[in-house]
N, C-alpha and C positions, 0 to 999 in steps of 0.2 A: 897555645897561641890564640885559639879563638876566644879563651877566656880574657886574656890581655886586650884584645881588640873590643869585646864587649865592655870590659871595665873602662876601656879610653872612649869608648862611643858615651857611655854613661856619664862620665867625670865631664866631657864636652857638654852635655846638656846641663849638667849643674853650674858648670862655669858658664853658660852662655846666659841662663836666665839672670845670674848675678849681675854680669857686665852689661847687658842691654837695660837692666831695670831704671836705671836713672835716665839713660836717654830715652826711654818711654815717657817717663814724667816730663822731661824736658820738652820733648816733641808736643805733647798736650798743652803745655803752657806757651809754646810758640805758636800754635795754631788758635788758640783762645786769643793770645795778643793781636794775631793778624786780623780776626776776625772782629775785634773791637778796635780796628784802625790804631793799633800801636806796633811798634817796633818789637819790642818783647827781647827778652835775654835769649841767648845762644842755647839750642839744643843740649850742648854739653855744660851748660852751668850748673845742673845739679852734681856732676863729678867736681867740680871746683868746689861746691859748697861743703861736700863730704869731706874731701880733703882737707879743707879749712878747719872743719870741727874736728878731724882727725889730730890735727896739730896743736889744738886747743886743750887746756887743762881741764880736767872733769872736775868740777866743784859741786860738792854734796852738803847738803844739809845736816846740821849737827844732830838732830834727831832720826836720820835717815838710817834705817836697819839694814841688814845684809841682803834683803828682798829688793830694796830699791837699788842696789849695786849689781845683783845678780839678774833682775828682770830683763835690761836691754839684751843680755846675750842669749837668755831662753826664749825670748820673742823673736830675735833674728833667726836662732837655730830652727826654731819650729816654722817659721815661715818659709826660710830657704829649702828647708827638707819638703815642704808641701809644695813650693813651686817647683822643685826640681823633679819631683815624682810624676807631674803631669806629663804625658808625651807632647813635645814641642814639634820636633822635625822628623822623628821616628818613632815606630811602635814596636813592641817586643824587645825592649832593652831588658839586662840583666836583672835590673829591679822593678820590672814592671809588674812582678806579682804582688809588690806592696803598693803599687798606684790604684788604690781602692778609693772610691768616693767617700766611704764613709770613715777611713783613716785620714783622709785629707781634712774633712769637715772637723774632725777631732783635733787636729793639729792647729787648724784656725782658731778654734774655739779654746785652745790651750793658750796660744798666744794672746788672745783678747782677754782672758782671765788673767793671765800675768800683767797685762798692761794696766786693768783696772786695778788689781791689787797695789801696783806700782804708783798708781795716781793717788789712792788713800794713804798710802804708806807715810808720807812726809806729814800730813794732816792739815793741808792747804785747804781754804774753801774752794778753789777754782779745781784743784784735783780732786775734791770729792764730788764736786758737779760734774766733771767730765766723766768720771767713773760711773757716778748713778745713770749718766744718761746713756753711757756705752752699754751698761748691762741692759738696760731697756731696749736698746736698738737690738742688742744679741737675743735677748729672750724672745723676741719676733722673728729675727733673722734666721736663726738656728732651725725652728720648727720647719720654715718655709724651705730651707735648703735640705733637710731630710726629706720631705715631700717630693721635691724635684728629683731627688736621688732615688726614691721609690717608683716615680713615674719612668726614669730612664731604666731602670733596673727590670719593670717589666715587660719593658719592649726588648731589650738585650739579653734578658734573663742571666745578668752578671751586673756586679758592680764595679767591676775592674776597668778602669779606662781604655786600657789597650783592647780589650774585647769590646766593648761600646764603641769605639772608633772604627773598628773593623765591620761591624754590623751595620752601622750606620752608612759607612761608605760603601759596603756591598748594596744599598738601597734597603729601605724599609716604607717606601711610598710615602704619600703626603698624609701626615696624621695630624689632625688638630690638636690631640693632646700634646705631641711635641712642640708645636708651636706655642701653646700657654705654657709648657715648661720652660722653653727659650725665654719669653716675656718675663715669667717669675725669676729666672735666675738673672736676667739683667737687673731686674729690680733690687734683687738682693747682694748683687755685686755693687751697685750704686752705693747702698746702705752700708756694705762691709767696708768699703774704701773710702768713706765719709766724704763722697763727692756731692756736687749740688743735684739734687734739691734736698737731699738730708742734710748734709754738712757742707760747708765752705772751707775747702783746705788752706784758702788764700788769706783767711781773715783769722784776726785777733781779738775780735770782739767778745767781750767775756759772756754776755748774755746768750750767745749763738754758738760758740765753739763747743766741739765734744772732744777730738782727738787732740787737738793742741791745748787743752786744759789740762789733761793728764801727763804732758810732757813738759809743762811750764818750768819744772825744776831740774830738768836735766838739760846738760850741758857737755860739750867736748865728745869724747869717743861715745860716751852712751847716748847721746843724741844722735850721733851720726849712724849708731846699730839701729835706733828707732826708725830714723827716716829712710834708711835703707831698706828695713823691713815692711815700711809701709809702701816704698816702691814696689818691692817683691811682691806685694799682695796685690797691686794692681796687674802685675804680669802674670801672676797666678790667676786671677779670673778672667782675664782677656785669653788665657792659655786654655781654660776650660772651655769657654764658649767656642774657641777655634776648633779643639780636638772633638768634642761632642756633636756639633752641629755644622762645624765645616770641616770635616776630616778629610778633606781633598789635599793632596800633596805629601801626606804623611809618607814616611819610608816604611816600606813593610820590615817585618823581622829577616835578618840576613841580606839587606840590601847593600851593594857596593857604595863605593865612594860617590860615585855620580848620584846615585839614588839619595844619600844622605845630602849631599850639595843642594840637590833640587829641593829636598823637604826643608831645610835651613832656609832657603829662598823664600819657599812659600809661607814659611811661618814669619818670615820678615815682614813679607807684604801683608799678611793679617794682622800683624801687630799694629803696623803703621795705619791701617783702614780702621781697626779699633780705637786707635788713640785719635784720628782726625774725627769720628762719628761721635766719641767721648766729648770731644771739645766743641762741636757744633750742638750737642745737646746741651752741656753747660751753659753754654752761651746764649740758647735759646729761652732757657727757662730760670724762673728764679727760685730762690731758696724757700722752702716753705718752714712755718712755723715747728719748733720742736714738739708741740703736742700735736700736731698732723703726721708725724712719722707712723704712729700705730696704725692709722689708716692705710698709709702708703704700703708698710709691710704686711699688713692684714690683707691687702688686696692680692698680694704676691703668694700668699699662703693659701687665699682661695682659688688664685690660677692654677696653682699646682694640685690642689685637691680635685679642682674640677677636671685636670688633664687627667690624674688617676682614675678618677670616676667615669670618664668618657672609654678609657681604657678596658674596663670591665664590663661597660656597658657594649662595646664593639665586640668583644669576645663571646658574650652571650648572644648576641645577634647573628 
């Protein structure tokens, strides 16, 4: 009976991140529209867009290989698994042993690798341009992410998310190294999701777009899966920030129905606050040039390294 209950809670978390991903994207767009004195589309508009794409026929280029057809499914599956492993409203779930920061980083990298290959598969100039830029960004974002993982693991003595959340919830004091890791993680999250100032998800200008350039040849259900994967990726990084640095409200292992409901409510408030802050940030800054992105991610890497160095220095002293 306990096994069935644990599987039910784990399945609920998997369906939860999948169900709220379009709503989170819609909330960001709505807040941005309001901040720029526009009415904006409904928060539910991303659901309508996905349904419309699912009902359309998938048109494929004549020279598209099997990789072009399989990539959307692999990208969606890897991103969904990574997002579902992050503790959202409860810790100590039945699959929490696999919720490891290194494994999640590997899943994100695998999805990005498949997307870059799919962008180059058809052989269009825009696809190759977007793939080259995506690989350039990932070559700088992944080392920064690994350094952030290393910094958090030094404090919690583990890379498992449930363990880190429990240690941070118990109290680790005010640490400058954790503040630096948080800023670095936010910078990496902006780059990984293609948000302003690294990329503009609302533009189709060929000279500046990165993510859109790789998916120009997709349509129908394939494009729907890629768009849903991008929305899940935003949920993934906001959930990581909430789990690691705002672990309050997470239901502990073995919590009852009331604890799970309270945890789900706290998780929803954290996501809503993150969406509003993201919209305010994107409205306040301008998109940087592509050649300035290495400086941006290099700063994230340096912040992560500085946080790790401070941890070692504090232990020696």
